[in-house]
Each structure stands twice: as C-alpha cells, then as structure tokens.
N, C-alpha and C positions, 0 to 999 in steps of 0.2 A: 352504640356498639357497632363495630365494623367487622366484616367478614372478608377473609382473603379468598379469592376464587381465580381460576384460570381465566385469562382473557378470552372472550367469545365475541363474535360478530353478531349484529342484529338478526341475521338469517340463519344462525347456527341451529336452532331447534328444527326449522323446516328442512335444512340440509341433512341433519341427523335422521329425521323421520324418513326422508326419501331414501337414504342409504340403507337404513335398517330394513325397510320394506322391500327394497330392491334385491336384498340378498336371497339367493335361491340355492338349494342343493343341486349340484350338477354331478351325476355319477361319474366316477373316474374314467369309465370307458367312453364318456362323451367329452372328455378333456383332452386337448391336443396341444402339441408344441406350437409356438414356444411358451414355456413357462416363464415365471419371473426370472430376470437375470439377477446377478449377485446384489446389485444396488437395490432393485425392487424388492427382493426377498428380505434384505436387511430392513427396509422400511416396513414391510409387512410384519416381520417378527418384532420390530421395535414397538409396535402397537400392543403386543402381548404384555410388555413391561408396565403398561398403565392399569393392569388388572388389580383389583383390591387384593391385599395380601396381609391378613392378620398376623402380627408379630414379625412381619418382613422375613418370613421363612424362605421365600422362593421355593415352595414345595413342588414345583413342576419344572420340566425342561422339555426341549424338543431335540430329537435326533433327526438329522437330515440323511436321506438315503439317496446318494447320487447315482447317476446312470450306471457307473461301473460296478456298483454294489447290488444292482437289481437281480442279477443271476444268483448271487449268494442268498438274497432274500427269497427268491423263488424256491431254492433248495430247502430253506427253512420252512416255508409254507407247506411244501410237499412232505417234509419230515414231520411237521406238526400233525398233518392229516394222518400219516401212518401211525403216529403215536396214539391217536384216538381210534383209528380204524385200520388195523394191520391188513385187513382184506380189501382196502381201497383199490379200485381198478386203475389201470394206467391212464385212462381217460379222466378219472376223477383227480388223479395226481397232476395231470397236465392242466386241468382247470384251476387247481390250487396254485400251480406255478405261474400261470398266466396273470393272476391278479397282481403280481409284483411288478409287472411291466406297464400297468395302466397309469395314466396321468404323467405329464412330464416332470412335475415336482412333487416329491413325496416327503412328508415329515411324520414322525411318530411322537406322540405325546406321552410323557412319563410323569406319574405323580408319586411323590415320596410320602409315605404314611408316617415316617419316624424321624425325619430330620428336625432339628431345632426343638422348640418347646413342646414337650409331650402333652401338655394340657390343651393344645390346639388340635382338635380331633380331626379325623380323616374327612368327615363331611365338609368341614371348612376348607380343607386343602383341595378337595375335588371341586368345590364351588369356585375357588380362586382359579383353578386350572380351566374350568368352564368359561369363566370370564375372559381369561387370556386367549382361549381358542376363539371365542366370539369376536374379540378384537381383531384377531388374525383374519377371520372370515370377512369381517366388515371392511378392513383395509384392503384386502384382496379385491373385494367387490368394487370399492372406490377406485381401484387402479385398473379395472377392466378385466379382471381374471374371474373365472369360475372356480368353485371350490366345493368340497364335500368332506364329510367325516365318515369313516368306515371302521368297523371293529371286527370281531370274530373270535372263534375259539382258538385260533393260532396264537393269539396274544397271551394265552395262558400256558403255552407250550414250554416245557423245561428246556428244550433245545434252543428255542428262540431266546428265552431269558438268559441262558448261559452265553449265547453268542453276543448278546447286547451287554453282557456283564452287569445285569441289574442286581442291585443289592436285595436282601430279603424283604426290606420294607418298600421297595419300588414296584410300581404297577404300570405295565404298558396298557394305556387306556384306549387310544384310537389312532388311526392314521389320518393325516390331513393331506388331501390331494388338491393341487393347484394347477391351473393351465388355462388355455383359451377354450371357449365353449364352441364345440363343433355342432352340437344339437342339444335341445333341451325339451323336456316334457312340459305339458301344460301345467302351470303352477297349481299346486294343491290349494284347497280352501284353508285359510288360516283361521284359527279360533278367534272369537270376539272376546272382549274383556269379560262379558257376562259368563263365558264358559269357564273362566278360571279365577273369578273373584267372588268371594263370599264376605259377609259382614258379621263380625263377632256379635253374638247375641241374637241373630236372626234365626228363623226356623231352619235354615240350611247350614247352620254352623253351631258350634258348641256355645253354651251360656257361660 
C-alpha cells in the first residue's frame, strides 16, 4: 500500500519545530511599520488556505483594514464603548479609538456558523479558523514579522457588525496584527506536554 504525501525535505521536521517555537505574541503597540507589502501579505494569507476544513465549507474569512479605514474603525470602537457604557469618559473613548491605529497591518477574522452543511457544527468551524490563523502567524514569523491576536467586547457591537455587513450567522472573532517588532517582552514559560496530556484509563482521566 502506498500513501500520497506532500514532498518534504529531510530537515523539514526540525525547521517546523524551530518555526513553531519561535512564534511569539507581540502586542500591537510594539509592532511598527513597515508591515508586509502586498506580495508578502498574499503569501502570509495563502498559508491560511492549508488549514483543515471539514466539508470544504471555508467557514472563515479575513477582512483587511487599510490605513485609510483606521479612523472609521476608531469611531466604531468608541461607539461600541458607548453602547456598553453610555457614561464612558472622553479619555476612555480616546483609549478605545487609539486601539484602531496600532500595528501597521490589521486583519479581522470572521467565522460563519451557518454556511454550507448544517451538520458540521460551530466547534469544527472555529477549529478550522484557529488552524488558519495559526498558519498565518507562523508564516508571518517565518518572514520576519511580529504578530498578535486581540479581541474584545467591541467585536460584539451591533454598530460594528452592521458596518462590516456581517450576516446573522457570522461572528467577528479576533484581530490579527502584523508588523516589525519594535520591542518584545521576556517570553513566557510555555507548558510542557505533561501539562496538557492525559492517558485514557489512567487515574487522571476517565475510564
């Protein structure tokens, strides 16, 4: 019996391990221009297409927020804050607005809970989106860019959803920020395999 597989080089596993462990979250305020140009961004986003996708639904997509749309996004962030807290101060509104201008490249991840086969549940769609985003982050890292994911209550805002023309079944999940790294915190300790692996039938898992 033979199996088809994508061609790999002898050092692929080591290279993949190096890349995976090199990825770090760099907060948007620590990302500076230049971000990826159009060619680099296309390469980064192309990596998302390699994510697993049960039923080939393509249940996720990205929205790019170019520089000329940042002021509009800032207004949406301030409006979302006022929806939640009508008494928000001008300083709080200014802080909300400022978040729209961080990082030279900004993408928004959207997940569709209803497209295609209704038997493929939302958890699988989110998992596919998560794999797509991880591919984006890894490719950005490989190309020398810093990256981070950010979310927040503004993504639930009716005003923001209307502006983005999201359908009822679509969910704005997180922003992806890309750019060059101006500064970086000390890397956090990452969990060991023992922290997240159990064995079925052992004392620390179900029988």
